[in-house]
N, C-alpha and C positions, 0 to 999 in steps of 0.2 A: 208294559205291565211291570209293576214293582213286586219283587218276590223277596221276602225275608225268610231265611231258613235256619232254624235252631240257633238263634242269636243269644249269646250270653254277654253280660256287661257287669263290670265291677266299678265301684268307687273305693279305691284303696283295697282293703281286705274284705269289704262288704260286697257280696254278690247281689245285684239288683234284678237282673233278667236271667231266666233259667230256660234256655232252649225255646225262645219265642219264635214262632213261625206265623207269617201273615202274607196274604196276597192282596194287591190293590190294582184293579183294572181301570183302564181309561174309560171314562163315561160312567163311573160308579163312585159312590161314596162309601168308604170303609170306616165305620165308627169304632174307635178303640175306647173301651169303657172300663170302669172299675172305680173303686173308692180311692181316696187320696193315698199316695205313697205306694201304689202297687207297681209302678214302673212305666206308666204311660208316657210321661214327658221324657224319661230316659230313653225309651224306644225311639221317639221322634228325634231326639238329639243324636242318637247313634246313626239313624238313617241320613240325617242332615249333615253328618260329619262334624258335629259339635262335640262329640265325646267318643273316644276310641272304644270299640267293642272288643270283648275278649275272645270270642269264638263265634262260629257260624258264618253265614254268607248273605250278602245283599246283592241282588241282581236287578238291573233295570233293562227291560227289553232283551233279556237273555245275557247281558254283559255283566260280568262280575265286577262289583265296585270294591276294590281291595283296600279296606280301611281308608276311605278318602278323607281329606280335610274338608272343611266347610266350603272352601273355594272350589275344590275339585267336584264335590257333590253338586254344587250349584251349576258348574259348567256342564255336567252330564244331564242336567234337566230337573234337579230336585230343588224346589223352592220351599222355604220354611218360614212360617209366621209364628214366632214364639209367643209363649205366654208373657205378657208385659209389653208386647208390640215392638219395642226397641227402635222406635222412630228417632230421628235426630231432632231434638227440641229447638235448636237454634237455626236449623235450616228451614226454608220455606217448604210448602207442600210440593211445589215444582222441583225443588232441589232434592227433597227426599225421594221423589219418584225417579229422578235422574240417577240416583245411586244404584238403581236396578239395571243400568246400562252395562255394568261391569262384565257381564257374561255375554254381551252381544258385540258383533263387529261394529266398527265405527259407523258404517253406512246405515245401521239400524238404530242409531242413537236419537230416537224421537219418542215422544209419548203418544201412543195411538189414541185416536178419538174414542175407541172402544172403552178405554179406561174411564173416561168421563161419562160415557153412556152407562157404564155399570155403577159408577159412583159420582153422580152429578154434583154433590156437595164439594168435591175436590176441585172442580173447575171454578166454582164460586169462590173458593178460598185458596186458590193456587199461590197467592202472594203472601199468605199468612204463615207465620212460623208454626212448625209442628207442635211445639210446646204450648201454643195458645189454643189448640183444638180441644174439643171435648173428648172424653174417653172413647165414645162411639165413633167420632170422626177420625181419631187416631187409629182405631182398629180398621176402619175402611182404608185409610192411607197405607197401613201395613200390608193389607191384602193386595191392594192395587200395586204397591211396589213389588211384591212377589210376582205378580202377573206380568210386569214389564218384561221379565226375562223369558217369557213364553215357555213356562216349565212343562215338563211331562208329568210331574208329580207335584201336588200341592199339599204340604203338611200344615195343618191348622191346629194349634194348641190352645184350647179354651177360648175360641173367638167371641163367646158371649159374655165372658167374665167382666163384671162391672159395667155392662152396657145397658142403656135404656131400652125398653121393650120395642119401640118403633124402629130403632137401629138394628135390633136383633132380627126383626122381620125382614129388613132390607138385606142384611147379610145372608139370611136364609134364602132369599130370592136369588141372590148372586150365586150362591153355591149350587142351587137347583139349576140355574141357567148354564153354569159351567159343566154340570153333569150332562145336561141335555145335548150340549155341543159335542160331547164324546171325545174330546182331545186330551183331557187331563184326568189322571187318577188322583182322587182326593182322599186323604187320610185325615179323619177328624177325631181329635181327642176332645171330649166334651162332658162336663158334669151336668149340664142342663139336659135332663133325660128326654123330655118331650121334643126339644129341638133336634137332638141327635136321632131320636126314633123316627121322626117324620122324614128325615133326609136320607137315612142310611139304606144302602142296598145290601150291606154285609156287616155283621157284628163280630167283633173280636173283643172278648171280655178277659181282662187280666185280674189275677188275684195273687198277691205275693210274688210277682214277677213271672208268673206262669200263665199260659192261656188255659182258661177253664171253659170257654165256649167260643166256637168259631162256626158261624152259620149264616147262610143267606137270610135276608130279612123275611123272605116268603116261607122259610122253613122253621122259624122259631117264633114263639108267642111273646107278646109284650110282657106277660107275667113271668115267663122263664128268664128273660133278660133282667127284669127288676129283681128277681130273687138272687141272681148272680152278682149284680152290682151292689146289693145290700149286705153281702157277706161281711 
């Protein structure tokens, strides 16, 4: 389980997060929602070791992660799929996937068949350069690369942004399948409300860097969430 407790974060003199707390359990999707600029991406970047946080604690399975770097966060089991995907455009699909080996022992440097079961298009295009893929295919590649490292936590930042509807459905099915398998805690930052609402087991709504709602999906109405994310 991922536990974030009273996290604060600054960019220079500007404070972005104000005591944010969040829990994400294996086998569940935690949706972090809110309007643009409220700190959602900053929260994921802090958890992923992409930006130092100013105060608070991040724990994974009870172990305190003391201001980890991105490499250290990945080694502990945190995989991050950033907004913009960050695939390598000149590397092939296979080579992009192989970059996920960095956190694995050499004996496990292979692409599991399961990756291609989840994303069949990647097997069809394994020799094509990443930069030649469509936006939806690049998003599938970015998620697949994250899964190569067998993470305990999967952080997804706007996975539907700029993606065609049929690919959005496929990505939703993959997230649902990962949830059902019960091995990964999924934290989803998403502006596409219906996509997040259908998948989420728990909602965490941010406004101006603070948590204004944190409830299990079964305990909060769709309207209550909409009102919070429309502030």
